[in-house]
Each structure stands twice: as structure tokens, then as C-alpha cells.
BALOBA-1460 file (C-alpha; in Angstrom, 3 decimals):
// residues 371
<rec num="1" residu="m" x="-168.014" y="-74.251" z="29.240"/>
<rec num="2" residu="e" x="-164.011" y="-75.011" z="29.981"/>
<rec num="3" residu="k" x="-162.256" y="-71.814" z="30.185"/>
<rec num="4" residu="r" x="-159.316" y="-70.748" z="27.317"/>
<rec num="5" residu="i" x="-156.033" y="-69.686" z="27.752"/>
<rec num="6" residu="i" x="-153.568" y="-68.725" z="25.495"/>
<rec num="7" residu="f" x="-149.760" y="-68.395" z="26.283"/>
<rec num="8" residu="i" x="-147.814" y="-66.327" z="24.042"/>
<rec num="9" residu="a" x="-143.706" y="-66.793" z="23.301"/>
<rec num="10" residu="t" x="-141.378" y="-66.271" z="21.487"/>
<rec num="11" residu="n" x="-138.804" y="-68.844" z="22.206"/>
<rec num="12" residu="n" x="-138.598" y="-72.362" z="20.521"/>
<rec num="13" residu="l" x="-141.443" y="-74.124" z="21.637"/>
<rec num="14" residu="n" x="-139.916" y="-77.773" z="21.237"/>
<rec num="15" residu="y" x="-137.466" y="-77.002" z="23.820"/>
<rec num="16" residu="d" x="-139.010" y="-75.404" z="26.563"/>
<rec num="17" residu="q" x="-140.079" y="-77.301" z="28.910"/>
<rec num="18" residu="r" x="-141.130" y="-74.956" z="31.455"/>
<rec num="19" residu="m" x="-144.268" y="-74.002" z="28.994"/>
<rec num="20" residu="q" x="-144.954" y="-77.533" z="28.126"/>
<rec num="21" residu="k" x="-145.104" y="-78.284" z="31.557"/>
<rec num="22" residu="i" x="-147.326" y="-75.292" z="32.187"/>
<rec num="23" residu="c" x="-149.970" y="-76.137" z="29.258"/>
<rec num="24" residu="t" x="-149.919" y="-79.751" z="30.521"/>
<rec num="25" residu="s" x="-150.817" y="-79.489" z="33.741"/>
<rec num="26" residu="l" x="-153.416" y="-76.795" z="32.773"/>
<rec num="27" residu="a" x="-155.039" y="-79.746" z="29.847"/>
<rec num="28" residu="k" x="-155.443" y="-82.316" z="32.255"/>
<rec num="29" residu="d" x="-157.262" y="-79.889" z="34.215"/>
<rec num="30" residu="g" x="-160.149" y="-79.071" z="32.256"/>
<rec num="31" residu="y" x="-158.523" y="-76.122" z="30.813"/>
<rec num="32" residu="e" x="-158.803" y="-75.485" z="27.040"/>
<rec num="33" residu="v" x="-154.816" y="-74.078" z="26.207"/>
<rec num="34" residu="l" x="-153.348" y="-72.633" z="23.192"/>
<rec num="35" residu="l" x="-149.301" y="-72.441" z="23.067"/>
<rec num="36" residu="l" x="-149.113" y="-69.712" z="20.537"/>
<rec num="37" residu="g" x="-145.205" y="-69.159" z="19.004"/>
<rec num="38" residu="v" x="-143.366" y="-67.827" z="15.953"/>
<rec num="39" residu="k" x="-141.396" y="-69.603" z="13.531"/>
<rec num="40" residu="k" x="-138.190" y="-67.720" z="13.450"/>
<rec num="41" residu="f" x="-136.231" y="-70.763" z="14.638"/>
<rec num="42" residu="l" x="-133.959" y="-72.519" z="11.932"/>
<rec num="43" residu="p" x="-134.012" y="-74.984" z="10.529"/>
<rec num="44" residu="i" x="-138.073" y="-74.889" z="10.369"/>
<rec num="45" residu="v" x="-139.101" y="-78.209" z="12.022"/>
<rec num="46" residu="p" x="-142.677" y="-79.640" z="13.064"/>
<rec num="47" residu="l" x="-143.817" y="-79.002" z="16.646"/>
<rec num="48" residu="t" x="-142.940" y="-82.176" z="19.139"/>
<rec num="49" residu="s" x="-146.925" y="-83.743" z="20.155"/>
<rec num="50" residu="q" x="-148.521" y="-82.630" z="23.366"/>
<rec num="51" residu="p" x="-152.065" y="-82.473" z="25.553"/>
<rec num="52" residu="f" x="-152.557" y="-79.229" z="23.758"/>
<rec num="53" residu="k" x="-153.241" y="-76.543" z="21.381"/>
<rec num="54" residu="q" x="-150.033" y="-75.495" z="20.177"/>
<rec num="55" residu="k" x="-149.574" y="-73.322" z="16.948"/>
<rec num="56" residu="r" x="-146.858" y="-70.891" z="15.429"/>
<rec num="57" residu="l" x="-146.951" y="-67.583" z="13.362"/>
<rec num="58" residu="s" x="-144.628" y="-67.493" z="10.299"/>
<rec num="59" residu="l" x="-142.232" y="-64.613" z="10.127"/>
<rec num="60" residu="f" x="-140.715" y="-62.761" z="7.434"/>
<rec num="61" residu="f" x="-137.812" y="-61.038" z="9.799"/>
<rec num="62" residu="k" x="-135.735" y="-63.778" z="11.691"/>
<rec num="63" residu="r" x="-133.737" y="-61.860" z="13.974"/>
<rec num="64" residu="g" x="-133.685" y="-58.050" z="15.876"/>
<rec num="65" residu="f" x="-136.146" y="-55.310" z="15.969"/>
<rec num="66" residu="l" x="-137.847" y="-56.328" z="12.424"/>
<rec num="67" residu="s" x="-138.580" y="-59.527" z="13.996"/>
<rec num="68" residu="f" x="-140.078" y="-58.214" z="17.477"/>
<rec num="69" residu="a" x="-141.818" y="-55.586" z="15.900"/>
<rec num="70" residu="e" x="-143.359" y="-57.958" z="12.812"/>
<rec num="71" residu="s" x="-144.326" y="-60.386" z="15.459"/>
<rec num="72" residu="n" x="-146.015" y="-58.024" z="17.873"/>
<rec num="73" residu="l" x="-148.265" y="-57.154" z="14.801"/>
<rec num="74" residu="r" x="-149.210" y="-61.359" z="14.042"/>
<rec num="75" residu="f" x="-149.941" y="-62.226" z="17.536"/>
<rec num="76" residu="f" x="-151.938" y="-59.208" z="17.921"/>
<rec num="77" residu="l" x="-154.230" y="-59.784" z="14.609"/>
<rec num="78" residu="y" x="-154.324" y="-63.181" z="15.398"/>
<rec num="79" residu="l" x="-155.805" y="-62.701" z="18.598"/>
<rec num="80" residu="m" x="-158.391" y="-60.101" z="17.009"/>
<rec num="81" residu="f" x="-160.040" y="-62.968" z="15.906"/>
<rec num="82" residu="k" x="-159.822" y="-66.091" z="19.353"/>
<rec num="83" residu="k" x="-161.857" y="-66.275" z="21.651"/>
<rec num="84" residu="f" x="-159.887" y="-67.145" z="24.837"/>
<rec num="85" residu="d" x="-161.329" y="-65.961" z="28.905"/>
<rec num="86" residu="a" x="-157.456" y="-65.381" z="30.122"/>
<rec num="87" residu="i" x="-154.315" y="-64.703" z="27.858"/>
<rec num="88" residu="c" x="-150.530" y="-64.621" z="29.861"/>
<rec num="89" residu="a" x="-147.666" y="-62.955" z="28.351"/>
<rec num="90" residu="i" x="-144.228" y="-65.331" z="28.626"/>
<rec num="91" residu="d" x="-141.545" y="-62.366" z="29.212"/>
<rec num="92" residu="l" x="-141.654" y="-59.035" z="28.061"/>
<rec num="93" residu="d" x="-141.544" y="-60.026" z="24.280"/>
<rec num="94" residu="t" x="-144.875" y="-60.065" z="24.378"/>
<rec num="95" residu="i" x="-146.667" y="-57.846" z="26.663"/>
<rec num="96" residu="i" x="-147.801" y="-55.159" z="23.853"/>
<rec num="97" residu="p" x="-149.810" y="-57.813" z="21.830"/>
<rec num="98" residu="v" x="-151.711" y="-59.016" z="25.515"/>
<rec num="99" residu="y" x="-151.558" y="-56.048" z="27.144"/>
<rec num="100" residu="l" x="-153.769" y="-54.235" z="23.970"/>
<rec num="101" residu="i" x="-155.582" y="-57.507" z="22.650"/>
<rec num="102" residu="s" x="-156.756" y="-58.025" z="26.729"/>
<rec num="103" residu="v" x="-158.136" y="-54.451" z="27.273"/>
<rec num="104" residu="i" x="-160.240" y="-54.477" z="24.378"/>
<rec num="105" residu="k" x="-161.896" y="-57.864" z="24.767"/>
<rec num="106" residu="r" x="-161.864" y="-56.645" z="28.300"/>
<rec num="107" residu="r" x="-160.021" y="-60.429" z="29.296"/>
<rec num="108" residu="k" x="-158.026" y="-61.736" z="32.482"/>
<rec num="109" residu="r" x="-154.200" y="-60.835" z="31.616"/>
<rec num="110" residu="i" x="-151.088" y="-63.011" z="32.902"/>
<rec num="111" residu="y" x="-147.273" y="-62.219" z="33.140"/>
<rec num="112" residu="d" x="-144.980" y="-65.257" z="33.451"/>
<rec num="113" residu="a" x="-141.876" y="-63.434" z="34.246"/>
<rec num="114" residu="h" x="-138.802" y="-66.249" z="33.381"/>
<rec num="115" residu="e" x="-136.290" y="-63.251" z="33.292"/>
<rec num="116" residu="l" x="-135.341" y="-59.950" z="34.527"/>
<rec num="117" residu="f" x="-135.716" y="-59.075" z="31.197"/>
<rec num="118" residu="c" x="-134.308" y="-55.524" z="30.932"/>
<rec num="119" residu="e" x="-130.709" y="-57.099" z="33.707"/>
<rec num="120" residu="m" x="-129.806" y="-59.579" z="30.876"/>
<rec num="121" residu="y" x="-126.604" y="-58.849" z="29.956"/>
<rec num="122" residu="s" x="-127.438" y="-58.654" z="25.843"/>
<rec num="123" residu="i" x="-129.928" y="-55.399" z="26.757"/>
<rec num="124" residu="a" x="-128.238" y="-53.889" z="30.426"/>
<rec num="125" residu="a" x="-124.367" y="-53.762" z="28.705"/>
<rec num="126" residu="k" x="-123.099" y="-50.580" z="28.645"/>
<rec num="127" residu="k" x="-122.679" y="-50.604" z="24.369"/>
<rec num="128" residu="y" x="-126.774" y="-51.433" z="24.207"/>
<rec num="129" residu="k" x="-128.105" y="-48.231" z="25.802"/>
<rec num="130" residu="i" x="-130.660" y="-46.991" z="23.702"/>
<rec num="131" residu="i" x="-131.888" y="-50.601" z="23.282"/>
<rec num="132" residu="y" x="-132.072" y="-51.279" z="27.217"/>
<rec num="133" residu="f" x="-134.261" y="-47.783" z="27.520"/>
<rec num="134" residu="v" x="-136.264" y="-48.926" z="24.908"/>
<rec num="135" residu="w" x="-136.689" y="-51.959" z="27.020"/>
<rec num="136" residu="k" x="-137.027" y="-50.390" z="30.677"/>
<rec num="137" residu="s" x="-140.238" y="-48.088" z="29.116"/>
<rec num="138" residu="i" x="-141.925" y="-50.891" z="27.683"/>
<rec num="139" residu="e" x="-141.501" y="-52.377" z="31.618"/>
<rec num="140" residu="k" x="-142.428" y="-49.639" z="33.498"/>
<rec num="141" residu="i" x="-145.123" y="-48.498" z="30.989"/>
<rec num="142" residu="f" x="-147.058" y="-52.174" z="30.752"/>
<rec num="143" residu="l" x="-145.546" y="-54.390" z="33.510"/>
<rec num="144" residu="p" x="-147.536" y="-52.369" z="35.960"/>
<rec num="145" residu="q" x="-150.775" y="-53.326" z="34.342"/>
<rec num="146" residu="f" x="-150.155" y="-57.014" z="35.067"/>
<rec num="147" residu="k" x="-150.958" y="-57.654" z="38.394"/>
<rec num="148" residu="k" x="-151.730" y="-61.262" z="37.924"/>
<rec num="149" residu="g" x="-148.621" y="-63.277" z="37.135"/>
<rec num="150" residu="y" x="-145.789" y="-65.659" z="38.165"/>
<rec num="151" residu="t" x="-142.153" y="-66.118" z="38.161"/>
<rec num="152" residu="v" x="-139.375" y="-68.666" z="38.167"/>
<rec num="153" residu="n" x="-137.674" y="-68.102" z="42.004"/>
<rec num="154" residu="k" x="-138.124" y="-65.974" z="45.107"/>
<rec num="155" residu="s" x="-135.091" y="-63.403" z="44.050"/>
<rec num="156" residu="l" x="-137.116" y="-62.478" z="40.859"/>
<rec num="157" residu="s" x="-140.609" y="-62.597" z="43.261"/>
<rec num="158" residu="a" x="-138.526" y="-59.887" z="45.117"/>
<rec num="159" residu="e" x="-137.295" y="-58.046" z="42.522"/>
<rec num="160" residu="f" x="-141.031" y="-57.096" z="40.781"/>
<rec num="161" residu="e" x="-142.256" y="-56.257" z="44.391"/>
<rec num="162" residu="r" x="-139.639" y="-53.641" z="45.252"/>
<rec num="163" residu="m" x="-139.567" y="-51.994" z="41.974"/>
<rec num="164" residu="y" x="-143.277" y="-52.540" z="40.618"/>
<rec num="165" residu="n" x="-145.146" y="-53.297" z="43.868"/>
<rec num="166" residu="l" x="-146.299" y="-56.567" z="42.171"/>
<rec num="167" residu="n" x="-146.752" y="-59.528" z="43.708"/>
<rec num="168" residu="y" x="-145.863" y="-62.746" z="41.555"/>
<rec num="169" residu="q" x="-145.857" y="-66.285" z="43.114"/>
<rec num="170" residu="p" x="-142.357" y="-68.370" z="42.616"/>
<rec num="171" residu="i" x="-143.367" y="-71.486" z="40.381"/>
<rec num="172" residu="y" x="-140.175" y="-73.088" z="39.989"/>
<rec num="173" residu="n" x="-139.455" y="-75.332" z="36.520"/>
<rec num="174" residu="v" x="-138.609" y="-78.670" z="38.188"/>
<rec num="175" residu="p" x="-139.602" y="-82.243" z="36.276"/>
<rec num="176" residu="v" x="-141.697" y="-84.341" z="37.264"/>
<rec num="177" residu="l" x="-141.856" y="-86.275" z="40.575"/>
<rec num="178" residu="k" x="-142.709" y="-89.587" z="38.551"/>
<rec num="179" residu="n" x="-140.988" y="-89.792" z="35.431"/>
<rec num="180" residu="c" x="-137.535" y="-89.910" z="37.372"/>
<rec num="181" residu="e" x="-135.854" y="-92.736" z="36.792"/>
<rec num="182" residu="l" x="-133.950" y="-94.635" z="39.491"/>
<rec num="183" residu="i" x="-130.179" y="-93.191" z="38.847"/>
<rec num="184" residu="d" x="-127.076" y="-95.983" z="39.398"/>
<rec num="185" residu="r" x="-124.346" y="-94.212" z="40.670"/>
<rec num="186" residu="e" x="-121.853" y="-97.249" z="38.507"/>
<rec num="187" residu="k" x="-123.468" y="-96.780" z="35.697"/>
<rec num="188" residu="k" x="-122.968" y="-93.506" z="35.274"/>
<rec num="189" residu="s" x="-120.127" y="-92.601" z="32.637"/>
<rec num="190" residu="g" x="-116.960" y="-90.627" z="32.587"/>
<rec num="191" residu="f" x="-118.047" y="-87.447" z="31.002"/>
<rec num="192" residu="l" x="-118.835" y="-83.844" z="32.506"/>
<rec num="193" residu="l" x="-121.811" y="-81.938" z="31.105"/>
<rec num="194" residu="y" x="-123.170" y="-78.291" z="30.394"/>
<rec num="195" residu="q" x="-126.688" y="-78.626" z="29.347"/>
<rec num="196" residu="g" x="-128.475" y="-74.987" z="29.024"/>
<rec num="197" residu="v" x="-128.432" y="-72.028" z="26.438"/>
<rec num="198" residu="v" x="-124.808" y="-71.700" z="24.355"/>
<rec num="199" residu="n" x="-124.569" y="-67.788" z="25.579"/>
<rec num="200" residu="t" x="-122.384" y="-65.341" z="26.126"/>
<rec num="201" residu="g" x="-122.422" y="-64.960" z="30.084"/>
<rec num="202" residu="r" x="-122.364" y="-68.675" z="30.767"/>
<rec num="203" residu="g" x="-118.472" y="-68.708" z="31.494"/>
<rec num="204" residu="l" x="-117.597" y="-71.247" z="29.222"/>
<rec num="205" residu="q" x="-114.907" y="-68.753" z="27.720"/>
<rec num="206" residu="n" x="-113.237" y="-70.725" z="30.954"/>
<rec num="207" residu="v" x="-114.666" y="-73.674" z="31.028"/>
<rec num="208" residu="i" x="-112.973" y="-74.952" z="27.727"/>
<rec num="209" residu="p" x="-110.165" y="-74.133" z="28.800"/>
<rec num="210" residu="a" x="-110.149" y="-75.662" z="32.263"/>
<rec num="211" residu="m" x="-110.267" y="-78.843" z="30.610"/>
<rec num="212" residu="k" x="-106.545" y="-79.061" z="30.152"/>
<rec num="213" residu="g" x="-106.380" y="-79.386" z="33.576"/>
<rec num="214" residu="i" x="-109.102" y="-82.307" z="34.539"/>
<rec num="215" residu="d" x="-109.211" y="-85.870" z="32.971"/>
<rec num="216" residu="y" x="-112.335" y="-86.103" z="31.990"/>
<rec num="217" residu="n" x="-114.489" y="-85.386" z="28.662"/>
<rec num="218" residu="l" x="-117.119" y="-82.297" z="28.099"/>
<rec num="219" residu="k" x="-120.318" y="-82.527" z="26.439"/>
<rec num="220" residu="i" x="-121.712" y="-79.408" z="25.843"/>
<rec num="221" residu="c" x="-125.749" y="-79.414" z="24.945"/>
<rec num="222" residu="g" x="-127.573" y="-76.528" z="24.213"/>
<rec num="223" residu="g" x="-127.286" y="-73.657" z="21.092"/>
<rec num="224" residu="g" x="-127.760" y="-70.425" z="21.864"/>
<rec num="225" residu="n" x="-124.900" y="-66.740" z="20.310"/>
<rec num="226" residu="y" x="-121.747" y="-68.078" z="22.028"/>
<rec num="227" residu="l" x="-121.687" y="-71.603" z="20.217"/>
<rec num="228" residu="e" x="-119.697" y="-70.717" z="17.281"/>
<rec num="229" residu="e" x="-117.169" y="-69.255" z="19.347"/>
<rec num="230" residu="a" x="-116.862" y="-72.228" z="21.613"/>
<rec num="231" residu="i" x="-116.493" y="-74.639" z="18.862"/>
<rec num="232" residu="l" x="-113.672" y="-72.183" z="17.166"/>
<rec num="233" residu="l" x="-111.989" y="-71.720" z="21.293"/>
<rec num="234" residu="s" x="-112.185" y="-75.450" z="21.458"/>
<rec num="235" residu="k" x="-109.908" y="-76.005" z="17.958"/>
<rec num="236" residu="k" x="-108.006" y="-73.171" z="18.599"/>
<rec num="237" residu="i" x="-106.270" y="-75.071" z="21.727"/>
<rec num="238" residu="k" x="-106.267" y="-78.480" z="20.600"/>
<rec num="239" residu="l" x="-109.177" y="-80.070" z="22.590"/>
<rec num="240" residu="d" x="-111.673" y="-80.509" z="20.740"/>
<rec num="241" residu="e" x="-111.583" y="-84.150" z="20.634"/>
<rec num="242" residu="k" x="-111.862" y="-83.984" z="24.453"/>
<rec num="243" residu="i" x="-115.261" y="-81.999" z="24.349"/>
<rec num="244" residu="e" x="-118.673" y="-82.857" z="21.881"/>
<rec num="245" residu="f" x="-121.134" y="-80.292" z="21.261"/>
<rec num="246" residu="y" x="-124.573" y="-81.676" z="20.479"/>
<rec num="247" residu="g" x="-126.346" y="-78.460" z="19.421"/>
<rec num="248" residu="n" x="-129.948" y="-78.348" z="20.396"/>
<rec num="249" residu="v" x="-131.343" y="-81.574" z="22.085"/>
<rec num="250" residu="l" x="-135.133" y="-82.184" z="22.736"/>
<rec num="251" residu="p" x="-136.198" y="-82.936" z="26.658"/>
<rec num="252" residu="d" x="-136.648" y="-86.771" z="25.698"/>
<rec num="253" residu="e" x="-132.990" y="-87.582" z="24.091"/>
<rec num="254" residu="l" x="-131.115" y="-84.412" z="26.600"/>
<rec num="255" residu="r" x="-132.997" y="-86.689" z="29.807"/>
<rec num="256" residu="k" x="-130.850" y="-89.761" z="28.665"/>
<rec num="257" residu="i" x="-127.669" y="-88.283" z="28.120"/>
<rec num="258" residu="t" x="-128.141" y="-86.038" z="31.543"/>
<rec num="259" residu="n" x="-128.655" y="-89.337" z="33.437"/>
<rec num="260" residu="q" x="-125.646" y="-90.642" z="31.849"/>
<rec num="261" residu="a" x="-123.054" y="-87.545" z="33.352"/>
<rec num="262" residu="y" x="-120.815" y="-87.460" z="36.298"/>
<rec num="263" residu="i" x="-120.423" y="-84.494" z="37.197"/>
<rec num="264" residu="g" x="-122.687" y="-81.013" z="36.155"/>
<rec num="265" residu="l" x="-121.549" y="-77.564" z="35.242"/>
<rec num="266" residu="n" x="-123.735" y="-74.887" z="35.739"/>
<rec num="267" residu="t" x="-121.471" y="-71.604" z="35.375"/>
<rec num="268" residu="f" x="-123.033" y="-67.930" z="35.369"/>
<rec num="269" residu="d" x="-120.722" y="-65.011" z="35.093"/>
<rec num="270" residu="n" x="-121.803" y="-62.241" z="37.005"/>
<rec num="271" residu="l" x="-122.710" y="-60.144" z="34.416"/>
<rec num="272" residu="g" x="-125.565" y="-58.676" z="36.143"/>
<rec num="273" residu="k" x="-128.876" y="-58.993" z="38.327"/>
<rec num="274" residu="n" x="-130.535" y="-61.364" z="36.081"/>
<rec num="275" residu="d" x="-127.587" y="-63.618" z="36.385"/>
<rec num="276" residu="f" x="-126.808" y="-62.782" z="39.634"/>
<rec num="277" residu="y" x="-130.588" y="-64.069" z="40.551"/>
<rec num="278" residu="s" x="-130.242" y="-66.890" z="38.230"/>
<rec num="279" residu="l" x="-132.012" y="-70.145" z="38.770"/>
<rec num="280" residu="s" x="-131.114" y="-72.293" z="36.113"/>
<rec num="281" residu="n" x="-133.372" y="-74.991" z="34.924"/>
<rec num="282" residu="r" x="-130.187" y="-77.704" z="34.614"/>
<rec num="283" residu="t" x="-130.208" y="-77.085" z="38.293"/>
<rec num="284" residu="f" x="-133.222" y="-79.515" z="38.326"/>
<rec num="285" residu="d" x="-132.147" y="-81.400" z="35.405"/>
<rec num="286" residu="y" x="-128.382" y="-82.613" z="37.123"/>
<rec num="287" residu="m" x="-130.763" y="-82.808" z="40.602"/>
<rec num="288" residu="y" x="-133.544" y="-85.197" z="38.961"/>
<rec num="289" residu="a" x="-130.462" y="-87.523" z="36.801"/>
<rec num="290" residu="c" x="-128.524" y="-87.262" z="40.314"/>
<rec num="291" residu="v" x="-125.746" y="-85.735" z="38.862"/>
<rec num="292" residu="p" x="-123.655" y="-83.663" z="41.497"/>
<rec num="293" residu="q" x="-123.098" y="-80.047" z="40.619"/>
<rec num="294" residu="i" x="-120.480" y="-77.327" z="39.829"/>
<rec num="295" residu="a" x="-122.852" y="-73.717" z="40.810"/>
<rec num="296" residu="m" x="-122.663" y="-70.940" z="41.093"/>
<rec num="297" residu="n" x="-122.782" y="-69.223" z="44.891"/>
<rec num="298" residu="f" x="-125.687" y="-66.572" z="43.889"/>
<rec num="299" residu="p" x="-128.521" y="-66.401" z="45.865"/>
<rec num="300" residu="e" x="-131.166" y="-68.704" z="44.594"/>
<rec num="301" residu="y" x="-128.324" y="-71.750" z="44.284"/>
<rec num="302" residu="k" x="-126.999" y="-71.060" z="47.726"/>
<rec num="303" residu="m" x="-130.510" y="-71.075" z="49.310"/>
<rec num="304" residu="i" x="-131.165" y="-74.670" z="47.290"/>
<rec num="305" residu="n" x="-127.337" y="-76.042" z="48.636"/>
<rec num="306" residu="e" x="-128.134" y="-74.781" z="52.012"/>
<rec num="307" residu="e" x="-131.222" y="-77.170" z="52.024"/>
<rec num="308" residu="s" x="-130.228" y="-80.001" z="50.179"/>
<rec num="309" residu="e" x="-126.367" y="-79.878" z="49.426"/>
<rec num="310" residu="i" x="-126.273" y="-80.907" z="45.725"/>
<rec num="311" residu="a" x="-123.537" y="-79.081" z="44.133"/>
<rec num="312" residu="i" x="-120.523" y="-77.518" z="44.976"/>
<rec num="313" residu="l" x="-120.171" y="-73.646" z="44.475"/>
<rec num="314" residu="i" x="-118.153" y="-71.169" z="43.476"/>
<rec num="315" residu="d" x="-117.928" y="-67.463" z="43.361"/>
<rec num="316" residu="n" x="-116.580" y="-66.724" z="39.874"/>
<rec num="317" residu="a" x="-116.419" y="-68.558" z="37.329"/>
<rec num="318" residu="d" x="-112.997" y="-68.899" z="36.665"/>
<rec num="319" residu="e" x="-110.680" y="-71.327" z="35.258"/>
<rec num="320" residu="d" x="-108.846" y="-71.936" z="37.991"/>
<rec num="321" residu="s" x="-112.374" y="-72.390" z="39.953"/>
<rec num="322" residu="i" x="-113.654" y="-74.762" z="38.284"/>
<rec num="323" residu="v" x="-110.870" y="-76.864" z="38.176"/>
<rec num="324" residu="n" x="-110.430" y="-76.835" z="41.307"/>
<rec num="325" residu="a" x="-114.275" y="-77.825" z="42.611"/>
<rec num="326" residu="v" x="-114.550" y="-80.596" z="39.482"/>
<rec num="327" residu="n" x="-111.276" y="-82.164" z="40.439"/>
<rec num="328" residu="r" x="-112.143" y="-81.994" z="44.027"/>
<rec num="329" residu="l" x="-114.990" y="-83.766" z="43.139"/>
<rec num="330" residu="l" x="-113.408" y="-86.696" z="41.198"/>
<rec num="331" residu="e" x="-111.182" y="-87.180" z="43.936"/>
<rec num="332" residu="d" x="-113.401" y="-87.083" z="47.162"/>
<rec num="333" residu="k" x="-116.014" y="-90.020" z="46.792"/>
<rec num="334" residu="e" x="-117.158" y="-89.425" z="50.319"/>
<rec num="335" residu="l" x="-118.316" y="-85.879" z="49.013"/>
<rec num="336" residu="y" x="-119.648" y="-86.960" z="45.938"/>
<rec num="337" residu="n" x="-121.985" y="-90.079" z="47.081"/>
<rec num="338" residu="r" x="-123.481" y="-87.312" z="50.008"/>
<rec num="339" residu="l" x="-124.333" y="-84.912" z="47.230"/>
<rec num="340" residu="f" x="-125.211" y="-87.897" z="44.627"/>
<rec num="341" residu="n" x="-127.208" y="-89.286" z="47.481"/>
<rec num="342" residu="n" x="-128.819" y="-85.572" z="48.642"/>
<rec num="343" residu="c" x="-130.074" y="-85.226" z="44.969"/>
<rec num="344" residu="r" x="-132.792" y="-87.745" z="45.207"/>
<rec num="345" residu="i" x="-133.792" y="-86.507" z="48.483"/>
<rec num="346" residu="a" x="-134.104" y="-82.580" z="47.427"/>
<rec num="347" residu="q" x="-136.081" y="-83.923" z="44.842"/>
<rec num="348" residu="l" x="-138.881" y="-85.041" z="47.174"/>
<rec num="349" residu="k" x="-139.568" y="-80.953" z="47.782"/>
<rec num="350" residu="y" x="-138.676" y="-79.625" z="44.266"/>
<rec num="351" residu="n" x="-140.856" y="-81.878" z="42.493"/>
<rec num="352" residu="w" x="-143.465" y="-80.628" z="39.723"/>
<rec num="353" residu="t" x="-146.371" y="-81.994" z="41.889"/>
<rec num="354" residu="n" x="-145.727" y="-79.575" z="44.208"/>
<rec num="355" residu="e" x="-145.319" y="-76.463" z="41.627"/>
<rec num="356" residu="e" x="-148.146" y="-77.484" z="39.768"/>
<rec num="357" residu="q" x="-150.474" y="-77.047" z="42.766"/>
<rec num="358" residu="k" x="-149.456" y="-73.461" z="42.962"/>
<rec num="359" residu="l" x="-149.661" y="-73.173" z="39.119"/>
<rec num="360" residu="l" x="-153.442" y="-74.497" z="39.440"/>
<rec num="361" residu="t" x="-154.515" y="-72.830" z="42.427"/>
<rec num="362" residu="f" x="-153.078" y="-69.314" z="40.781"/>
<rec num="363" residu="y" x="-155.731" y="-70.334" z="37.755"/>
<rec num="364" residu="k" x="-158.807" y="-70.754" z="39.682"/>
<rec num="365" residu="n" x="-158.806" y="-68.254" z="41.912"/>
<rec num="366" residu="l" x="-158.401" y="-65.625" z="38.369"/>
<rec num="367" residu="f" x="-161.057" y="-66.891" z="37.805"/>
<rec num="368" residu="l" x="-163.052" y="-66.426" z="40.749"/>
<rec num="369" residu="e" x="-162.326" y="-63.227" z="40.690"/>
<rec num="370" residu="k" x="-165.007" y="-60.889" z="38.898"/>
<rec num="371" residu="s" x="-163.041" y="-58.842" z="36.166"/>
């Protein structure tokens, strides 16, 4: 009988490429997979078709603590009546119901750490001391109970080992190699691209005014808590005709836009450990579209760039650094072509075929172990 695995997440399932790849790989390997989420993102749109089961639970509260409490309660009640062999919490906001239900039903539990959750700016900032205390308490109580897990990069893996002596294997969120198109450098359009979450801490407050010193247009694909402010800023400094905002874009459409971009922006403000140890999804999306990028001189980006040189690294996402780095790429064709070609080579190492084997081995070993 095939093993049944349930994954619990609170983000928008239609845009979570990591969970789509993980669930697809496991389903194709013979597991019965359910990706369980919530209906809290407005407008509510149908789930995209996937080769695994998906379900979203309705929520009355869409934001804040009440949304967290309600989603946890609904997850718990739903799972009480579901049969499964293993259950996986996606980040800290789903860890409580997953832990409780795994203990009650005596099933295997896994933790998939996409973030250093308590080090996110929205939680770790000094003005949010109470919020930080609550989340850190949840982490200290429950995370050590999840002996099996994986995360998105080596830096986060090292942090979990340092904090809780947990050996979480890095499984990179990289594209599927066979789906990578052969990109023609000459057909790339004359625009810069920022794709991903449009949140505070992504350097966009400097990216937008930096466009005054760059003779290209900018497309911003993504939604988040800084989107409205970013749009207002572009209008205030009279750059709204030079900067286009697309909001959230489904993965297939985003891939088409990325393939046409000339330079990708991969900026962060260093607002804490979660930023400093980050490895954004767009790093690999740009790589697979053969788009040279401006990235941060943080550990994960530095490691990849030392191996493959696919980016210009900057120490700070300030306006001058962004302008200088972009214009250097625009003016130095030899450098641009080298980064472009290195993107193709790097794909041979950073691809889902390699990461998928780590994932499948993890679950194979998990079910070989006695509970």
C-alpha cells in the first residue's frame, strides 16, 4: 500500500513552486500526497491543476493572530479525521497542529524550514518584542520535537544545528532542468526585472529611485506588504511610466517574462539573520532564464557566485550601489556575456533532478525507520 503524506502550508498554494515540485516528485514516486492550505488570499481563485491532491480550508479571519489561531484549529480538526502515514509542517506557523496530531495518531512528522521564521523582520524587529517572544517560545517548545526535516540552504541548515542540534538537510528550491528553455541572448528585451515577494526589506525603496540613473525600464512581478507603497513611490518621483507593476504572476507566465529580461534584481536589506542567510527563489529563476543578476554579498549568494559567477554582488542595496552595478553590466558586454554563459553551466549543478534525489532518499529512509 502506498504511503500517504500530508503537507501543511499557509501560503498561497498557486504560487509556491517549492511545494509544487516536492509534492509532484513524491506523487510520481508512488506516494499519495495531499497539500493542505487555507483560503485567505483575496480574491479566492481556483487551485491550479497539479498531479497531487490539494485542499484549502476556509477561514473567517484573513490576517493577524486570529487568522493564525483559526487556521491552526481548522488544520487540527481536519487532520483528526484523515488517514496518513507522515505529516509535514511548512514553517513555524503550522508546527503546532502538526505536532499535536502526529503525537495523537502516532505518525511520523517532518519539518520543512523555508525561513529562519523568528528572524524575519516582521517578527524580529524591536518594536515587535511581544510577537517575537511568542514565536520564539513556540519554536523552542516544538521545533526540537521534529528530529526529521530539511531546509532550503546550507546556512539555514547550520543555524538549526547550532540552535537545536537538528540535522536538517539542504534541499535547494531549483527549477526542473528538462523544462529549461534554450535562451537566445539576442532576443532578450531591454528591461530589468524584480520578481518575488514585494515586502519591506527587499531593497525596493532604493531600487525604485535608482531607476533615475539607469536607461532601462523595470518590471516588478510579485505582491506583498510594500507593493502599494512602492507604486506610490514610483508615482511620487515621476517614474511610474518607467516602472511596471504586475502583482502576483502564476509560475508559467512568470517564466515567460523572466526569459525576456536583460538583468535581474535580487536585492535585500540586511535586516537580520533571515535576510543575511537567505537564498531567494529568484536566484535560480534568473539563472535558468540566463539572466545575469545583481545580488547581495551574503553567504549563500557569495558561495554560488564563487562557483559559477552568475551575478555582480553588492554589499548594500543602496541607490548608488544598484545604479553602479546595473550600469556596469549594461556597459561591459564581455562581463555580461560571461555571466550569461555561466548561467547555463550552473544549471548542470543546481537543478531539481539532483535535489529530487535527496528528497526521495529522505522519504525512503524515513519510512524504513521504525516509529
